[in-house]
Phi, psi and omega in degrees: 000317179295324180294321178296320178297321179297326182286326186258353182301319180299339183262354183287341180294339178293343182259012178073208182260008181284110183296326183290320177294320178296319179296318178296322179296316178298317181296314181292327176297315178296323180294319179295317178297322177296321178295318180296313179297320179298319178296320179296316182293313187286330184260302186291310181293327178295322177296321180292317182286339179292343180274350180277163183279333183265157179261356185295323180292328176296320179295320181295318179295320178297323180279340186284322189292337180290305178294330179294315178295315181296323180296315182293321178294317180292324175296320177297320178295319178293320178295321179294324181292334179291339179279341181276152180275069179262154177300154182299321180295320179294318178298315180297316179295320181294317179297318178297321179295316180295320177298320180296318179295321178296317180298317181293323179294319179286331174296319176298321177297315180295324177296318178295316180298313181297319180297312182291321182293316178295321178296320179293319180294322182296336178283346180232078185294350179289344179279300178231107187294329185282351174256103181227182180299324182289323183267358183302314178301324179298311182290329173299312180295321178296320178295318179298316181296314183295313182292318179295318178297317178295321180295318179297319179298316181292323178295316177298321178295324179296331179266010176061041178257127181287123184264004184300312181295322180295316180295321177297317178295319179296324178295318179295316179297320179297320178296317179297316179295322180298318178292321182290327184243036184295324179292318179296318179294323178297317177296321181297308182291324177296322177297319178296317181292323178296316179293331180281317184277337179048058173292340174206164181222171180297131182101346179284150174260123183233158175238124182274170178301325181283357179099352179294135179232132180185182182264133177290121181251341183202133173239105182255183179287327183261324187211168175240138181242139175226149182253119182282172179292345175271010183060036176251128181272129180248126178252124183238127176302144183295332178297326177284319179297324182285343182242018181241161175278119182245123175266115180261103182288342179264000182280187181089193184291340179208174182269003181293148184234136182268137179248138178245120176252108181265132181211146177244144177238160184289150174299139183099352179288153177282107185294330176294319178294319178301315180297320180296318181295316180296318178295321179295321178297317180294320182292331183278347180276121184291340181275351179276131182291143174281335176222125357297149183290147174297156179212155180241137180232132174272108192272315188198161170268104182280179180296322182224014183204161169266118189269120177247161178218125175265119181251125177211165186241147172241160187288338184213141180301338181295340181275358187304307184297317182295311184291322178298321177297314181294320181291317178300317179296317181293323178296316181296314180293319181294320180292322178295319181293325181266007178059040174261119186280133172257107184289157176218160183293129177232146179234124176259131181253122178253123180264114182285317181203135178271147176298153182297328180297321181289336181273356178082016179267000000 
């Protein structure tokens, strides 16, 4: 305000000694400058931003000219009031009021900018992974709290109100709330970290520490939900998900899942023939991937069998149960057809001597 007065003071003599005319001149000068700046922002900058690929800059320019215009007009009004012979208290109150209006206008601008900017970032998760569609309401609320808190602090400062006691009280209340809602806050921050780190995503098949296996259907701020193969929905707090070992069967370079079919054959069997039969069974199953290719491994010499393992891949972990059933059935039928014996545990009982009662003596 003082700077504006310094700029227009040499020209105030044209209006004589009339303070009201001088005040009106200062106000109208600020109004004209505000119009010029507003015209520059709305026309010239809008033309420049129209050439860019994104729409975010257009939104920012549209939101910018309002607080900019209001700021210049309010500064002009405050500068004009300084020329009038008003009491010091009235001048101080008027200046504080004008400062408060300027602060609130720019706070509204920052709220608009934060909302549009966060929305734009959430549409491109490759930039900032922790800002996504799911976490967008959280960051919107955090931005509102931060901007509103700063605006309230500046408004109080404009009215010369000491905020030290208020800040101390707010700190104590914050600590109390933190202790009371520590579990909720733990789930909240764990949810943000999960969405940022993406150890799993919606649609992935995971296995929890407790043995539950299912498809991730929802990742929220407080909890994660998965649907088991029994069509039972399991809800797990994010604080537990963030501190547990999670096996993501859909993770890695692709979503393919490997199936292991373990089978034993009798000693004396032709291992080459066994391998050929197992490979043929895998090749004939339409759900088994051609790449990576199925393979057979001779694993161990068992107590009563030669232990083989058929390794093959399916496109999705959800197919594990179905394909394993089909392969087991095909292996049993194929071995019977090829006369390959599958040994099983047998116990022979030798009776050394029967009791006399059983012999009728």
